[in-house]
C-alpha positions as CSV (number, residue, x, y, z in Angstrom):
1,M,-0.3,-0.2,0.2
2,S,1.2,3.7,-0.4
3,N,2.3,6.1,1.9
4,E,-0.4,8.1,1.2
5,N,-3.0,5.5,1.3
6,L,-1.4,4.8,4.9
7,S,-1.5,7.9,5.9
8,S,-4.9,8.5,5.0
9,S,-6.1,5.5,7.0
10,A,-4.0,6.6,10.1
11,E,-6.0,10.3,9.5
12,T,-9.5,8.6,9.5
13,G,-8.7,6.5,12.1
14,E,-9.7,3.3,10.1
15,L,-7.8,0.2,9.3
16,S,-6.2,0.0,6.2
17,R,-7.3,-2.6,3.2
18,S,-3.7,-4.1,2.6
19,L,-3.8,-7.4,2.7
20,S,-4.4,-9.2,-0.7
21,N,-6.1,-12.9,-1.1
22,R,-2.2,-14.4,-1.5
23,H,-2.1,-13.4,2.4
24,L,-5.9,-14.1,3.0
25,Q,-5.1,-17.6,2.0
26,L,-1.5,-18.4,3.6
27,I,-3.1,-16.7,7.0
28,A,-6.1,-19.3,7.1
29,I,-3.8,-22.2,6.2
30,G,-1.5,-20.9,9.0
31,G,-4.4,-20.8,11.3
32,A,-5.9,-24.1,10.0
33,I,-1.9,-25.9,10.7
34,G,-1.5,-25.0,14.3
35,T,1.5,-25.9,16.8
36,G,-0.5,-28.7,17.9
37,L,-0.2,-30.6,14.5
38,F,3.3,-30.8,15.1
39,M,3.8,-30.9,18.9
40,G,0.6,-32.6,19.9
41,S,0.0,-35.2,17.4
42,G,2.2,-37.9,18.7
43,K,0.3,-37.6,22.4
44,T,-3.0,-37.8,20.4
45,I,-2.6,-40.9,18.4
46,S,-1.0,-42.6,21.7
47,L,-4.6,-41.7,23.1
48,A,-6.6,-42.8,20.3
49,G,-4.9,-44.8,17.7
50,P,-6.0,-44.3,14.1
51,S,-9.5,-42.6,15.1
52,I,-7.2,-39.8,15.4
53,L,-8.5,-39.4,11.9
54,F,-12.2,-39.2,12.4
55,I,-11.6,-36.8,15.5
56,Y,-9.8,-34.6,13.0
57,M,-12.6,-34.8,10.4
58,I,-15.1,-34.2,12.9
59,I,-13.9,-30.8,14.7
60,G,-12.8,-29.6,11.5
61,L,-16.1,-30.0,9.9
62,M,-17.5,-28.3,13.1
63,V,-14.9,-25.4,12.8
64,F,-15.7,-25.2,8.9
65,F,-19.1,-24.3,9.9
66,V,-18.0,-21.9,12.3
67,M,-16.3,-20.2,9.9
68,R,-19.2,-20.4,7.2
69,A,-21.2,-18.5,9.8
70,L,-18.6,-15.8,10.5
71,G,-18.2,-15.1,6.8
72,E,-21.7,-14.9,6.2
73,L,-22.2,-12.1,9.1
74,L,-19.3,-10.4,8.0
75,L,-20.2,-10.2,4.8
76,S,-23.8,-9.0,5.4
77,N,-22.6,-5.6,6.7
78,L,-19.0,-4.5,5.5
79,Q,-19.1,-2.1,8.6
80,Y,-18.4,-5.0,10.8
81,K,-14.4,-5.4,11.4
82,S,-14.5,-8.6,13.4
83,F,-16.6,-10.4,15.9
84,I,-16.8,-7.6,18.6
85,D,-18.5,-5.5,15.9
86,F,-21.4,-7.9,14.9
87,S,-21.7,-9.5,18.3
88,T,-22.4,-6.0,20.0
89,D,-24.7,-4.9,17.5
90,L,-27.0,-8.4,17.3
91,I,-26.9,-10.3,20.5
92,G,-25.7,-6.7,22.8
93,P,-22.7,-5.0,24.2
94,W,-22.3,-7.4,27.1
95,A,-21.3,-9.9,23.8
96,G,-19.1,-7.5,22.5
97,Y,-17.3,-6.7,25.5
98,F,-17.2,-10.7,26.6
99,V,-16.0,-12.1,23.3
100,G,-13.6,-9.0,22.4
101,W,-11.4,-9.4,25.6
102,T,-11.9,-13.2,25.8
103,Y,-10.3,-13.5,22.6
104,W,-7.7,-11.1,23.5
105,L,-6.8,-13.6,26.4
106,C,-7.0,-16.2,24.1
107,W,-3.7,-15.0,22.5
108,I,-2.3,-14.1,25.3
109,T,-2.1,-17.3,26.7
110,I,-1.2,-19.0,23.9
111,G,1.8,-16.5,23.1
112,I,3.0,-17.3,26.6
113,A,2.6,-20.7,26.0
114,D,4.4,-20.4,22.7
115,L,7.4,-18.7,24.6
116,S,7.6,-21.9,26.5
117,A,7.7,-24.0,23.1
118,I,10.2,-21.8,22.0
119,I,12.8,-22.3,24.4
120,Y,11.9,-26.0,24.6
121,Y,12.6,-26.6,21.0
122,L,16.2,-24.4,20.9
123,Q,17.1,-26.4,23.6
124,F,17.8,-28.7,20.7
125,F,20.5,-26.9,19.4
126,N,21.8,-26.3,22.7
127,N,22.7,-29.9,22.8
128,G,19.5,-30.9,24.5
129,V,20.8,-29.1,27.6
130,A,17.9,-26.9,29.7
131,F,18.5,-23.2,29.6
132,T,18.7,-21.4,32.7
133,P,15.9,-19.0,33.9
134,T,18.0,-16.1,33.3
135,E,18.8,-17.6,29.5
136,G,15.1,-18.5,29.3
137,A,13.5,-15.2,30.3
138,M,16.3,-13.3,27.9
139,I,14.9,-15.9,24.8
140,S,11.4,-14.7,25.9
141,V,11.9,-11.2,25.6
142,A,14.1,-10.9,22.4
143,A,11.1,-13.3,20.7
144,I,8.2,-10.8,21.8
145,F,10.7,-7.7,20.8
146,F,11.2,-9.7,17.5
147,I,7.5,-9.7,16.5
148,M,6.6,-6.5,18.3
149,G,9.0,-4.7,15.7
150,L,7.5,-6.5,13.1
151,N,3.8,-5.6,13.8
152,L,4.4,-2.2,14.3
153,V,5.7,-1.5,10.7
154,T,3.0,-2.1,8.2
155,V,-0.2,-4.4,8.0
156,K,1.5,-5.9,4.9
157,L,4.8,-6.9,6.2
158,F,2.7,-8.8,8.9
159,G,0.9,-10.5,5.9
160,E,4.0,-11.2,4.5
161,L,5.7,-12.5,7.1
162,E,2.5,-14.8,7.8
163,F,2.7,-15.9,4.0
164,W,6.3,-17.5,4.6
165,F,5.8,-18.6,8.0
166,A,2.7,-20.8,6.4
167,L,4.6,-21.4,3.6
168,I,7.4,-23.2,5.4
169,K,4.9,-25.7,7.1
170,I,3.0,-26.3,3.6
171,I,6.1,-27.3,2.2
172,A,7.1,-29.3,5.5
173,I,4.0,-31.3,5.6
174,V,4.0,-31.9,1.6
175,V,7.4,-33.5,1.5
176,L,6.4,-35.6,4.7
177,I,3.3,-36.8,2.8
178,L,5.7,-37.3,-0.7
179,V,8.4,-39.2,2.0
180,G,5.6,-41.5,3.5
181,L,4.3,-42.3,0.1
182,W,7.7,-43.2,-1.3
183,M,8.3,-45.5,1.9
184,I,4.6,-47.4,1.5
185,F,4.9,-48.1,-2.1
186,T,8.6,-49.0,-2.1
187,G,7.7,-51.3,0.9
188,F,10.1,-49.6,3.2
189,T,11.6,-51.6,6.3
190,S,12.5,-49.6,9.4
191,A,15.6,-50.4,10.8
192,A,14.5,-49.7,14.2
193,T,11.2,-51.5,14.6
194,G,11.3,-54.1,11.8
195,Q,7.9,-53.1,10.2
196,V,6.8,-52.7,6.5
197,A,5.7,-49.5,5.8
198,S,2.1,-50.6,4.6
199,F,-1.2,-48.9,4.8
200,T,-2.7,-52.3,6.6
201,H,-1.1,-50.7,9.6
202,L,-4.1,-48.6,9.9
203,W,-6.2,-51.4,11.1
204,D,-4.1,-54.0,11.8
205,H,-3.2,-53.1,15.8
206,G,-6.4,-53.5,17.1
207,G,-8.6,-51.5,14.5
208,M,-9.7,-48.1,13.7
209,F,-10.7,-47.9,17.7
210,P,-7.9,-49.9,19.4
211,K,-8.8,-48.0,22.7
212,G,-12.3,-47.6,22.5
213,F,-14.7,-45.0,22.7
214,E,-12.8,-43.6,25.9
215,G,-9.9,-43.2,24.0
216,F,-11.8,-41.6,20.6
217,L,-13.2,-39.0,23.5
218,A,-9.5,-38.5,25.5
219,G,-8.2,-37.8,21.5
220,F,-10.7,-34.5,21.4
221,Q,-8.5,-33.1,24.1
222,I,-5.7,-32.2,22.3
223,A,-6.6,-32.3,18.7
224,I,-8.9,-29.1,19.2
225,F,-6.3,-27.1,20.3
226,A,-4.7,-28.0,17.0
227,F,-7.2,-25.7,15.1
228,V,-7.6,-22.7,17.5
229,G,-6.3,-19.7,15.1
230,V,-8.4,-20.7,12.4
231,E,-11.0,-17.8,12.6
232,L,-8.0,-15.5,12.3
233,V,-9.6,-14.9,8.6
234,G,-12.4,-13.1,10.3
235,T,-10.0,-10.9,12.3
236,T,-8.2,-10.0,9.4
237,A,-11.2,-9.4,7.2
238,A,-11.3,-5.7,8.0
239,E,-7.7,-5.4,6.1
240,T,-8.1,-7.5,3.4
241,K,-9.0,-6.0,-0.4
242,D,-11.8,-7.1,-2.4
243,P,-13.6,-9.1,1.2
244,E,-16.3,-10.3,-0.8
245,K,-14.4,-12.4,-3.3
246,N,-11.4,-13.5,-0.8
247,L,-13.1,-14.4,2.3
248,P,-15.3,-17.1,0.6
249,K,-12.2,-18.2,-1.2
250,A,-10.5,-18.5,2.3
251,V,-13.2,-20.1,4.2
252,N,-14.0,-22.5,1.6
253,S,-11.2,-24.1,1.1
254,I,-10.8,-25.1,5.3
255,P,-12.2,-28.7,4.4
256,I,-9.8,-29.0,1.4
257,R,-6.6,-28.1,3.9
258,I,-7.8,-30.5,6.8
259,I,-8.2,-33.3,4.5
260,F,-4.8,-33.3,3.3
261,F,-3.0,-31.0,5.9
262,Y,-4.1,-33.4,8.8
263,V,-5.8,-36.4,7.7
264,L,-3.5,-37.3,4.9
265,A,-0.5,-36.6,6.8
266,L,-1.4,-38.6,9.8
267,V,-2.6,-41.6,7.5
268,I,1.3,-41.6,6.0
269,V,2.7,-41.0,9.7
270,M,0.9,-44.3,11.1
271,S,1.2,-46.7,8.0
272,V,5.1,-45.8,7.9
273,T,5.0,-46.6,11.8
274,P,2.4,-48.3,13.4
275,W,0.4,-46.1,16.0
276,D,1.0,-48.3,18.7
277,Q,5.2,-47.9,18.6
278,I,4.7,-44.1,18.1
279,D,6.5,-42.3,20.8
280,P,3.8,-39.7,22.1
281,K,7.5,-37.5,23.7
282,V,8.8,-37.5,20.1
283,S,7.4,-35.5,16.8
284,P,6.0,-38.4,14.3
285,F,6.7,-36.0,11.8
286,V,10.6,-35.9,13.0
287,N,10.4,-40.2,13.5
288,L,9.3,-40.5,10.0
289,F,12.1,-38.6,8.2
290,S,14.5,-39.8,10.7
291,Q,13.1,-43.5,9.5
292,A,13.5,-42.6,6.0
293,G,17.8,-42.0,6.7
294,I,17.4,-38.3,6.1
295,A,19.8,-37.2,8.4
296,A,19.1,-33.7,9.1
297,A,15.3,-34.7,9.9
298,A,15.6,-33.2,13.3
299,I,17.2,-29.9,12.6
300,I,14.8,-29.5,10.0
301,M,11.3,-30.2,11.7
302,N,12.5,-28.4,14.6
303,L,13.2,-25.2,13.0
304,V,9.9,-25.7,10.9
305,V,8.5,-26.6,14.4
306,L,10.0,-23.0,15.7
307,S,8.7,-21.3,12.9
308,S,5.3,-22.8,13.3
309,V,5.5,-21.3,17.2
310,M,6.9,-18.1,15.8
311,S,3.8,-17.7,13.3
312,S,1.4,-18.4,15.9
313,M,2.9,-15.7,18.3
314,N,3.0,-13.4,15.2
315,S,-0.6,-14.2,14.6
316,G,-1.4,-13.8,18.5
317,V,0.4,-10.4,18.5
318,F,-1.8,-9.1,15.4
319,S,-5.1,-10.6,16.5
320,T,-4.9,-9.0,20.1
321,S,-4.3,-5.4,19.1
322,R,-6.8,-5.7,16.6
323,M,-9.1,-6.8,19.4
324,L,-8.4,-4.1,21.6
325,F,-8.3,-1.3,18.8
326,G,-12.2,-2.7,18.1
327,L,-13.0,-2.9,21.8
328,S,-11.8,0.9,21.9
329,R,-13.9,1.7,19.2
330,E,-17.0,0.3,21.0
331,D,-16.0,2.2,24.5
332,Q,-15.6,-1.0,25.9
333,G,-11.5,-0.4,26.4
334,P,-9.3,2.4,26.6
335,K,-9.6,5.0,24.1
336,A,-6.0,5.3,23.6
337,F,-5.9,1.3,22.2
338,G,-8.4,2.8,19.2
339,L,-5.5,5.6,18.2
340,L,-3.3,4.6,14.7
341,N,0.1,5.4,14.3
342,R,1.5,6.9,10.8
343,R,1.5,3.8,9.1
344,A,-2.3,2.7,10.4
345,V,-1.4,0.3,13.2
346,P,-3.0,0.3,16.3
347,A,0.2,0.8,18.0
348,N,-0.7,1.6,21.6
349,A,-2.8,-1.7,21.7
350,L,0.4,-3.7,20.3
351,Y,2.3,-2.2,23.5
352,F,0.0,-3.3,25.9
353,S,-0.6,-7.0,24.3
354,G,3.3,-6.9,24.4
355,V,3.7,-5.9,28.1
356,C,1.2,-8.7,28.8
357,L,3.2,-11.0,27.2
358,L,6.7,-10.0,29.1
359,G,4.4,-11.4,31.8
360,G,5.2,-14.9,30.1
361,A,8.9,-13.8,30.0
362,A,9.0,-13.4,33.7
363,L,7.2,-17.0,34.0
364,Q,10.4,-18.4,32.0
365,Y,12.6,-16.9,35.1
366,F,10.1,-17.6,38.1
367,V,9.1,-21.0,36.9
368,P,11.4,-22.5,34.5
369,N,9.9,-26.1,34.1
370,T,6.9,-24.7,32.3
371,V,5.7,-28.2,30.9
372,E,2.6,-28.1,33.3
373,A,2.2,-24.5,32.9
374,F,2.0,-24.8,28.8
375,T,-0.5,-27.6,29.3
376,L,-3.0,-25.2,31.7
377,A,-2.3,-22.2,29.2
378,T,-3.0,-24.3,26.1
379,T,-6.4,-25.7,27.7
380,L,-7.6,-22.9,28.9
381,S,-7.3,-21.5,25.5
382,T,-9.1,-24.1,23.9
383,I,-11.8,-23.5,26.4
384,L,-12.1,-19.7,25.7
385,F,-11.8,-20.4,21.8
386,I,-14.6,-22.4,22.3
387,L,-16.7,-20.0,24.2
388,V,-15.7,-17.5,21.4
389,W,-17.3,-19.7,18.4
390,I,-20.2,-20.2,20.3
391,I,-20.7,-16.3,20.6
392,I,-20.5,-16.2,16.9
393,L,-22.9,-19.3,16.6
394,W,-25.5,-17.2,18.9
395,S,-24.8,-14.1,16.9
396,Y,-25.7,-16.1,13.6
397,L,-28.7,-17.4,15.1
398,V,-29.6,-13.3,16.4
399,Y,-28.9,-12.3,12.6
400,Y,-31.2,-15.3,11.0
401,K,-34.1,-14.2,13.1
402,T,-34.0,-10.5,13.4
403,R,-32.5,-9.5,9.6
404,P,-34.2,-11.9,7.5
405,E,-33.4,-9.9,4.3
406,L,-30.1,-9.5,4.9
407,H,-29.9,-13.3,5.0
408,A,-32.4,-13.8,1.9
409,K,-29.9,-12.0,-0.4
410,S,-26.8,-13.5,1.1
411,V,-24.7,-15.3,-1.4
412,F,-22.6,-17.1,0.8
413,K,-24.8,-18.7,3.2
414,L,-24.2,-21.0,6.2
415,P,-25.4,-24.7,5.2
416,G,-28.3,-25.9,7.1
417,G,-28.7,-22.0,8.8
418,P,-30.0,-22.4,12.2
419,L,-30.2,-26.1,13.0
420,T,-26.4,-26.2,12.2
421,C,-25.7,-23.8,14.6
422,Y,-27.4,-26.1,17.1
423,V,-25.7,-29.0,16.1
424,V,-22.2,-27.2,16.3
425,I,-23.0,-25.4,19.6
426,I,-24.4,-28.9,21.3
427,F,-21.0,-30.5,20.1
428,F,-18.7,-27.6,21.4
429,I,-20.4,-27.9,24.8
430,G,-19.9,-31.8,25.1
431,T,-16.2,-31.2,24.3
432,I,-15.9,-28.8,27.3
433,G,-17.3,-31.6,29.2
434,I,-15.1,-34.0,27.8
435,L,-12.1,-31.9,29.3
436,A,-13.3,-32.8,32.6
437,L,-12.1,-36.2,31.9
438,E,-8.5,-35.8,32.4
439,P,-6.8,-34.1,35.7
440,D,-4.6,-31.8,33.4
441,T,-7.4,-30.3,31.3
442,L,-9.8,-30.5,34.7
443,K,-7.2,-27.9,36.4
444,S,-7.9,-25.1,33.4
445,L,-11.6,-26.1,33.4
446,M,-12.0,-25.2,36.9
447,V,-9.8,-21.9,36.9
448,S,-11.6,-20.4,33.7
449,P,-14.5,-19.5,35.7
450,I,-12.3,-16.9,37.2
451,W,-11.5,-14.9,34.0
452,L,-15.7,-15.0,34.1
453,I,-16.1,-13.1,37.0
454,I,-13.1,-10.6,35.9
455,L,-15.1,-9.9,33.1
456,A,-18.3,-9.6,34.9
457,I,-16.9,-7.0,37.5
458,G,-15.0,-5.1,34.6
459,Y,-18.3,-4.8,32.6
460,F,-20.8,-4.1,35.6
461,C,-18.3,-1.7,37.3
462,F,-16.2,0.1,34.3
463,Y,-18.4,0.0,31.2
464,K,-22.1,-0.1,32.0
465,K,-21.0,3.2,34.2
466,K,-20.5,4.7,30.8
467,Q,-23.7,4.2,29.6
C-alpha cells in the first residue's frame, strides 16, 4: 500500500485494507495448521490410535461451519470489522465486551505458551541442555521484541511474514507426505522396528478404535487445540482487499486443508510406523524423516516447528491488537487503544499486548519447568476459544431471526442455517465436558470461571457506568 493511502487511513482512524488474497489464503492455512499438529499429534495418536483421523475430520467440519457463519455475518455488513462488531450489534454490548476481551486473553495465553515452546525447541540446538531461568527469560524477551517490531511496521509486512511462515509449514507437510508415500509404495522396512510401511497398519493393530470409545473421546482434548486460530481470517477481514471475493475463497478451502494437512499427513505417519509404536514424547514428523534415513531430519523439523510457533505468536500479537482496537472503538476499552500510528497500525494496543506477553517472559524466570504451565495455558485457551466460537454461532442465530432480508440476499450462506448452529453449539458444549475427564485439563476447566468473574466485574463496574 502506498504511503499516501497509509497516511489517509491513519488520519481517518480506520484500518487499511492492505492484505491481498495471497496473504489471506496463507493466513487461513497458517491458522488451520496449528502448532498442535506438530507438537501434540504424537500424544493424540497414543490416546486415540487411528481414530484420530475421525476426530480431526469431525472437529474440522464443526470449525468449518463456524467459519461459514462468521463469513456470512462479516459479509452481511462490511462495516463489521471483527466479531466484536457483529456480536455487539446483534446480541448486545455485553457480548462484544465478552468476546473481545476473551479473544484477547486467548491469544495472550497462547503467546505465553508459545514462549515455553520456543525455549523447549531451542534446547535441541543447545545439545539438549536446558536453559537457565535467566537465559529462558532473555530468549522470551527477544522473541517478543522481534514479533512486536514486525507488527509495528505495516499490516502488509505482517501478511508477508505470515505468508512465508505458513509456506514453510506447508512445504514440510507436503515433503512428509511424498516421502511417506515413497516408503509405503516401495515396501520400506524400518531398521528400528522391523516393520514394513503399509496402509494396513491403520487397522491391523487393534482396529480403527483400539482404545475404545473412551480413547476416542480422550483424543479430542489435544486435537481441538490444533484448530485454534483458524478464525483469524475473520479478524483480518477489515484489512483485506475485496473481502466479498477473498473471504469466501479462504473459508471454503478449509475442508480441503484439513483433509490434506491433517488427515492425509497422519494417515502417512501411522502407515509408516504403527500407532502403538509411536513415541508420544517425540514428534511423529521427525520420526518419519529419521526412519527414511534423512540425517538432517531432526534439525529440519525443529526449525519447522520453531517457525510454526513464531507464526502462532505473530498471529496472536496481530489479533490481540485488533481486538483491543475494536474494543476501544466500541467504548469497551481505553481510548488510547483506538489510535493508529502513521502506518495505520494500532500501536498502543500492540504495546499493551507486548507488556502482557512480557509477563510470560517473567514466568520463564520464576517457573523454569513450564511443561505443566504449557498444558494449562493451552487448555485454558482452548476453552476460551470454544466460548468465542459459540458467541459467533449465537450471533448468527440472532442475525437469522432479526435480519431475514440480509440473510435472503446473502451469496455466502451457512449450510443448514440455524439447525447447523444448534448442532455445532451442542458439540462444543460436549467438548468442554470431555475436558473434565482428564486431571490436567480439569484444572484449566476449574480455573476458567475466574476469567468470567473478572469480565463481569469489569463490565458492570467500568463499562456500564459509561452508558
